[in-house]
C-alpha positions in Angstrom: 0.0 0.0 0.0 1.3 3.5 -0.8 2.1 5.8 2.1 2.0 9.6 2.4 4.9 11.9 3.4 4.9 15.6 4.2 6.9 16.7 1.1 5.6 18.2 -2.2 6.4 14.9 -3.7 4.0 13.3 -1.3 3.0 10.0 -2.8 5.1 6.9 -3.0 4.9 3.5 -4.5 6.0 0.3 -2.8 8.1 -1.8 -5.2 8.1 -5.6 -5.4 11.2 -5.7 -3.1 9.5 -3.6 -0.4 11.4 -0.3 -1.2 9.4 2.9 -1.4 9.9 5.2 -4.4 8.4 8.6 -4.7 6.0 8.9 -7.7 7.5 12.1 -8.9 11.2 12.7 -9.5 13.6 15.2 -11.1 15.7 13.9 -13.9 19.0 15.6 -14.9 19.5 14.2 -18.5 21.2 16.8 -20.7 21.9 19.1 -17.7 25.6 20.0 -17.7 27.8 19.1 -14.8 28.6 22.0 -12.6 26.5 24.9 -11.2 23.5 24.3 -13.6 23.0 20.8 -12.1 23.9 21.8 -8.6 21.3 24.6 -8.6 18.6 22.5 -10.3 18.9 19.7 -7.8 19.2 22.1 -4.8 16.2 24.1 -5.8 14.2 20.9 -6.4 15.1 19.7 -2.9 14.1 23.0 -1.4 10.7 22.7 -3.2 10.1 19.3 -1.7 11.4 16.9 -4.3 12.7 13.7 -2.8 13.6 11.7 -5.9 16.6 12.6 -8.1 17.4 10.6 -11.2 20.9 10.7 -12.8 23.1 8.3 -14.8 26.7 7.5 -15.4 26.5 8.6 -19.0 25.0 11.9 -18.0 28.3 13.0 -16.5 26.7 15.0 -13.7 26.6 12.6 -10.7 29.3 14.7 -9.0 27.1 17.8 -9.1 24.0 15.8 -7.9 26.0 14.7 -4.9 27.3 18.2 -4.2 23.7 19.6 -4.3 22.5 16.9 -2.0 25.3 17.6 0.5 24.8 21.4 0.3 21.0 21.1 0.7 21.2 19.8 4.2 18.4 17.3 3.5 19.3 14.0 5.3 20.5 11.3 2.9 17.9 8.8 4.0 15.1 11.3 2.9 16.2 11.4 -0.8 15.7 8.6 -3.2 18.6 8.6 -5.7 18.6 6.7 -9.0 21.6 6.2 -11.2 22.1 4.0 -14.2 24.8 1.6 -15.5 26.4 2.7 -18.7 26.3 -0.6 -20.7 29.3 0.2 -22.8 31.3 -0.5 -19.6 32.2 -4.0 -18.5 31.2 -4.3 -14.9 28.1 -2.8 -13.2 29.5 -3.4 -9.8 32.8 -1.6 -10.4 30.9 1.2 -12.1 28.4 1.8 -9.3 31.3 2.0 -6.9 32.6 4.9 -9.0 29.1 6.4 -9.0 29.0 6.3 -5.2 32.3 8.2 -5.0 31.0 10.8 -7.4 27.7 11.1 -5.6 29.3 11.1 -2.1 27.0 8.5 -0.8 27.2 4.9 0.5 24.4 3.5 -1.6 21.9 4.4 -4.3 18.3 3.6 -3.9 17.8 2.4 -7.4 20.4 1.2 -10.0 19.2 0.6 -13.5 20.8 -0.9 -16.7 20.4 2.1 -18.9 19.7 0.1 -22.1 20.1 -3.5 -23.2 23.4 -3.1 -25.1 25.2 -6.5 -25.5 22.0 -8.4 -24.8 19.2 -8.1 -22.2 20.9 -10.3 -19.6 24.6 -9.4 -20.2 24.8 -6.9 -17.3 22.4 -8.6 -14.9 24.8 -10.7 -12.8 26.8 -7.6 -12.0 23.6 -5.7 -11.1 22.7 -8.5 -8.7 26.2 -8.4 -7.2 25.8 -4.6 -6.7 22.6 -5.2 -4.7 24.1 -8.0 -2.7 27.0 -5.8 -1.7 24.7 -3.1 -0.5 25.6 -0.6 -3.2 22.0 -0.4 -4.4 18.9 -1.0 -2.5 16.9 -1.9 -5.6 17.8 -2.8 -9.1 16.0 -2.6 -12.4 16.3 -1.8 -16.1 15.6 1.1 -18.5 14.5 1.2 -22.1 13.7 -2.6 -22.1 10.8 -3.8 -24.1 8.6 -6.8 -23.4 11.0 -9.3 -24.9 14.1 -7.9 -23.1 12.2 -7.7 -19.8 11.1 -11.3 -20.0 14.7 -12.4 -20.8 16.0 -10.7 -17.6 13.2 -12.1 -15.5 13.8 -15.6 -16.8 17.5 -15.4 -15.9 17.4 -13.4 -12.7 18.0 -14.6 -9.2 17.1 -11.1 -8.0 14.4 -9.8 -10.4 14.2 -6.2 -11.6 11.6 -4.1 -9.8 11.5 -1.1 -12.3 11.6 -0.6 -16.0 12.2 3.0 -16.8 11.0 3.9 -20.3 9.7 6.8 -22.4 6.0 6.8 -21.6 3.5 9.7 -22.0 0.2 10.4 -23.7 2.3 10.6 -26.9 4.2 7.3 -26.2 1.5 5.3 -24.4 3.0 1.8 -24.3 0.0 -0.1 -23.1 1.3 -3.6 -23.9 4.5 -3.0 -21.9 2.7 -1.4 -19.0 0.2 -4.4 -18.7 3.0 -6.9 -19.2 5.3 -5.4 -16.6 2.5 -4.9 -14.0 1.6 -8.6 -14.3 5.2 -9.4 -13.4 5.4 -7.0 -10.5 7.7 -4.6 -12.4 6.9 -1.0 -12.0 7.0 1.1 -15.1 8.7 4.4 -14.5 8.1 7.1 -17.1 10.7 9.5 -18.3 9.4 12.6 -20.1 5.9 11.8 -18.9 4.4 14.8 -20.7 6.4 14.1 -23.8 9.6 15.6 -25.1 10.4 19.2 -26.1 8.5 18.9 -29.4 5.3 18.0 -27.5 5.3 20.6 -24.7 3.8 23.3 -26.9 1.1 21.2 -28.4 -2.6 22.0 -27.9 -3.1 18.9 -25.6 -0.2 19.8 -23.4 -1.2 23.5 -23.4 -4.7 22.6 -22.2 -3.1 21.0 -19.1 -1.6 24.4 -18.1 -2.9 27.1 -15.9 -3.6 30.4 -17.8 -0.5 31.8 -16.1 1.6 29.2 -17.9 2.3 27.1 -14.9 1.3 23.4 -15.0 -2.0 22.6 -13.3 -1.6 20.5 -10.1 -2.9 17.4 -11.9 0.1 17.3 -14.1 2.8 14.8 -13.1 5.9 16.6 -14.2 7.4 20.1 -14.1 9.5 19.6 -17.3 10.7 17.1 -19.9 13.4 15.7 -17.6 10.9 14.6 -14.9 10.0 11.0 -14.1 6.9 9.5 -12.7 5.6 6.0 -11.8 2.8 4.0 -13.3 
C-alpha cells in the first residue's frame, strides 16, 4: 500500500522488493555538470522533491552529490537513482565509482540504462551490486517486453523497475500491462512528452492560464520522471 509523506512529492509506490519510491522525480538528463545541475537539484530539494534521477552517461553525478550535500536534507530522505552505462564491462565496479562521485554509501535504485550487448549481459553484475549493498533496488531502463522477459527468466534477483519513455504521446499499453503482471513498476521519463510535445494543444490545455502546470500534471518539465 502506498504511504504519504509531508513533502511536495508526497505519494510513494511500494516496489516488489519492499522499497518505497516517490512517484515524482527530477531527472537531470542533458543538464551539464557544474552549477547548472547543482542549482537545479538544490532548488528541487528546497521545493520538496525527494527523488533525483541521474546516470553515469549523463556525466553529472558529482554535481548531484554536491547539491545533496549542500542542501542539508538527510541522505535517507532522498531517493537517488543512477544507471549503469552498458558500454562498460562491470556494473559493480561502475556503481562503486558512481557512489564516490555522488558522495553516498548506496543508491536507492540502480538501472541498466539500455540493453546493449543483450538483455541479460549486465544482470549478474547488477545482482552483485545489490548483494554488496551498493544499491537498495535494481532494475532496467529502455527494455521492451521481450528484453524484460529475458531478464526475468535469468534473474536470481528480479528487476523491480523498467524506466522507459512513456507519455500520452508514447503510451505503451502492452509494456505497461505486461510489466505490472510481473510486478515490475513502469517508470516514465518525459511523462508529458519531449520538447516537441510541450507546446502542443493537448499539453497547453493542461496548463494554468498563467503558464504554470496545473496540479494534476505529473511533471514540471521534460526531464521529470513518474511512476505508473
